[in-house]
N, C-alpha and C positions, 0 to 999 in steps of 0.2 A: 703488295703484289697486284702490279695493276694489269686488267685484262678486254681489251678490246673487243664488243662482240655486233655487228652490224646489225640493225633493227627489222629483225625478223618479217618478211611481208605478211604472216597470222596474227602479228599483235600492230601492225601501222596502225593510225588512226586510235588506239587503247591510250585510259590513261597509263599514264607512267611508273603509278604503285601496281597496277594491276600489271603492265607488260615485263617490272622487275620480277614480279612473285614471280610471273609462268616462266619466264628466262631463266632464274635459279632455284626454283622448284621446292621456293619457299613460301612465309603465307602474306598477304599485303601488309599485314602491321607490321612484321619485319621487313620487308621491300620497303615502306613507309620510313622504315628508323633508319633504314643505307642511304633516302634520297635525302632525309635533315641532316644526317652528321655529314654530308658531301661525299658519301662515299661510292652512292651509283650517279652514274649525272650523264649527257647529253653532252659531245665534244659539240664546244663551238657556240652554244647559247647554254643561258640561266632555265632552267626548268624547274617548275613546281613539282608535286605527288602528283595534283591534278592536274598537270597539262596534260600535252595530250602529245605521243608519239607519232611524230612525221618520216615519210617516205626515205629513204636513204642515210638515215642518220644513224649516228655512231654511239655508242652505250657504253661507257667507262667504269669498270668495275676497279675500286679500289680497297679488296678484303682484304682481311686480316686473315691468315690461315691461321684457322683452331687446329687442324691436327700436325703435330712436333714428328710424329712417327709415321713408317710407308700404310698405306693403307691395308689391312686385314683382310686374308684371300678365303673364300668362302671354296675350300679344299674338298668337298662334301657334297658342292653343287656338280651332279651328273648332266652330261650332254647328252642329252636322248635323239638326235637328228643335229646332222651338220650336212651340208655340202658345199657348195663354191658360193652361194648366193646365199641363205640364211642359217643359221643355227639357232635349234629350238635346245634351251636347259630346261631342266625341272628345277626352280629355284626352291631351296628349302625358309624355311621361316626364319627372321633375323636378318635377311637380307635384304637390302633395298635394291630397286632397278639399277638406278643411277648414284652420284655421289651429290650432296646437294649440303646449302650450309645449315653448321649443327650437327650431321650427322658422320658418326669416327665410325660405324661398322664398314664391314663387307658390302662392294657390291655387286652385280652381276656384271658391268657392264670393267670393273676393274677386275676381276677373277676372271673373267676371258682376257685380256689380254695380257696376265702376267701370266697365263697359259698359252700365250704366242698366239692366240688367234686374231685370224685379221679380221678387223670391223673398217666396214667404210667410214670415210672421212662426213659424208652428208649426214644432216642435225647440228641439234645447237651445239654449243662448247658443253663439252661434259657428257652429252648424253645420246654421242654417235652411232647410230643403228638402231636406236633404241626408236619401235614404233607402237609402241602397248605398255603398259606396265601392270604390276602387280605389286600390292600394298608390303611392307613392312612382314607382314603378321600373316600373312597371304602367302601359302603356299601351292607350288605347281610350273605349270608349265607356262615359260615366256620364248614369245620368239626376240629375235636378233639380226640386224640383217649386217651379211659380209662385203656385198658388192653396191656400188651406187645402183645399178638399175634392181637391185633387189628391194633398195631400200623407194626409193618411187613407187613402184609398185604396191610394196605390203602399207604402205602409206594409205594409197589409196583403197586399197581393199579395208583395210579398216576402217578407215571415213567414211565408206560406203557399207557400211556394216555385212561385208560378204564373208569376214570370214567366222567361221561359227567358233564364240567358246563354250564349253560346259564345264561347271561347275558341279562340284556337289556340295550339300550343306547341312550341317545338323541343325533346322531349329526348335525353339521356344515351343512346346502346346500342342496343339492336336487345329491343324490347318483344315477346315471347314469343307474344301473344295480339295479335287484330286488333281487338278489344271488351272491354273489360273497367267491372268498378268496382271504384272503392277505397273502403271503409266503413272508417273507422279516426277514433277520437275524436284532437281539435288539441288543448292547453292550449301554455302561456308554459314554455322551456325554460330551468332554473335555474341555467344555464350564464351566458343573457345576458336585458336584457329587450326584444331586440328581436329574440329567435328564438324562430320553434313549432317543436314537434315532436309529434309522434303519440306522445300517453298513455294510459292507462287513466282520469287525473281529467279528462282532457279536457273539452269538449264534442264533440256527433257532428257527422260529418261526412262528405260524400256526395257521389265526384265518378266521374265518369260521361266513359270515354272511346274515341274511335274512331281507328284507325291510317289516315289519307289516303295518306302516303307514306314511303315507308323508303330509307335512305341504308346499305346493308349495314347491319356492325356498331358503326356508328360514332352513330349518331342516328336517330331516329324523328320524325316531325311528325303531329302528332294535333290529333282537334278535342277539344274538351275541354267538357262542359256542370255546372252545377253545382246541388245539389239543397240546399246549405245557404251560408253566404257567411263561411267562416273567417278570421281573417286569415290569410295566407301560405296558403290550403288548396291550392291548386295546386302550389303550392311545396314544400311540407311533404312531399304525401302522393306527389308523382312520385319526392322524396327517397329517403320510407323506402320505394318500394318498389326503388329500388339507379338509378332512373332521374333524379337531377335534373337539371334543365331549364339547356341550353347558355349558358352566360353569367351563372349563379347562385353566383358566390362563396360568396357566404352557406349553401348550403347545400350545398355539395360537387362542383358544375362541376370538369368540367378544364380548368385555366386554359391548358391549350398550346392546347387546341380553343377556346377563348373568340380567345384573342390570334389566330390563323387565322382565323378569321370579323371577328373585327376589334369583337367583342361586349365592351360595358363593362355589360352589366345583362343580366338576364334574358332571352330571346326567348322572350317570351309578350304578347297580343296580345287586349285582350274585342273582336270582331271584331264580334258580332251582339247587340241586344236586342230582346225578342218580348215585348210586353206590352199587355193588352187598356187603351184607352183610360180614362182613368177618367171621365171626363164621357160621351163620346157612345158608351163600351164597344165598339166598332170595333178586331179583333185589330190590331195598331201594329209594325212591324216594322222595324229602322233596323240599317244597316252602316257599317263603317270597313275602309279600306282599311288595308295592312301599312306602319309609318313608314318614313324611308328606310333606319335602321342596322336594322331585321328585314327589309329588305325586301332589305338587302343581303348580309345574314350568308346569309340562305334561297338567293340566288344565288349565295355561295360554296358553299356545302354542295351544290349541284345541280351543280356544274362539279366537285367532289372525287368526284360516284358520278354519271356521267352514264348514264343510261337508255340498255340495249342497242334500238339501229334496227329 
């Protein structure tokens, strides 16, 4: 299956393997494999993975479709806000924001389209309407744009950090302060295509947190606000200061505690989203409750550390 994609303005001047990775939502190593095998190329000229993507060029992808059956639908994904311009969903764990090479599970975009929700055509192929994402293993609120106007304006709001994204997280150990900011650049870890880490070569990342509940020296419950939206940002930042998220095996969680709390993924939930409506300019707030697995884990933690009466 061949697909033609005009070079996105944001990727002009980038290395070709970096551009392909961004366009397809895959790792740079996988992008390099596609280039070297001839499955990703620029029309009209030969280009190596280290070559530079130029303005006005068209990238052709010749990808073998890994999926032989229709994409599964996230039927339990609730819509918590919708109008003619935007739709905000409560994304369950195990649902990706959009389709990508190698992913065979349900997606937010695919599930919305399956329900007949109109989505703007603005955005990269396969990612139309999406201006911010949540990890597959993170649940909570995610906004998708239905109108062209909303896509342009909400992309600006997210880019300029005007949207207030509030997450709740259960981190291991006792944080020394009640409120602090982690400011450390994040980049891809050399040891894995899927892990990220704090590195001087990374992109700027800023995470603000406030303690809302303490569980002795075992764990701390925090409210988190992001200025930036790097991949795995909250998970990487807390792990970097010695307090990985409970249940987050990828970034150093204690498996004994994870088992005791019944956690099979990181305790992290996008609980509130605040933004200025792209058309009416009215400040809009949407909230979400904790899913069953996270609510039960939090209850179990409270049972382990009952408050003094």
